[in-house]
C-alpha positions, 0 to 999 in steps of 0.5 A: 737822390736824383732822378733821370729825366726821360725827355727826348733829344732835339735835333737842330739843322742849322742855317746854312745846312742843307740835307738831301734824301731820306731823313728820319727823326725820332725826337723834336726837330728844329729846322733852320736850314734846308731839307729836301727829300722825304722826311719822317718823324714820330715827333714834332717838327718846327720849321724856323724863320730861315728854314725851308723844307721840300718834299714829302713830310710825315710827322705828329705836329708841323709848326712852320715860320719859314717855308714848306713845299710838297706833300704833308701828313700830320695830326696838327699844322700851325702856320705862324704869321711868317710861314708858308705852306705850298702844296698838299696837306693832310691833317686833323687840325690846322691853324693859320696866324694872320700873315701866315700863307697856305697855298694849295690844298687840303685833303681828308684822305691819307696821301701815300707819301712814300715810294714802295721802295722806302721801308718805314721805321717801326716807330712810324708804323706804330704811330700809324697803327695807333691813329697818331699819324694817319 
């Protein structure tokens, strides 16, 4: 009678939470706290108004209402009116709303985000091979 919906989960990093290191997400993520390090996602990431991410980030789509600083590799970047992105960005599409800030440079070639000692998860390798994330 009822069908199970195959929807992914949601990861929420609450305000006041700080995570540091190599972080991997497989589902959509909302960041209201602070992340520092190498972040890999096979889905979308939303940095909320109070959120701050610093380091190397690879995801499908990034929406920034808070702050991002570092190297970014994604398909689509959306900087809202309160968002700030500072660093090196490789993306297919970029949208900046009035008031949003982009400080840094946009590159067309894929940036090497990961050190050779860090193994990529299989799901990220599959995304790269299918050209969803360059």
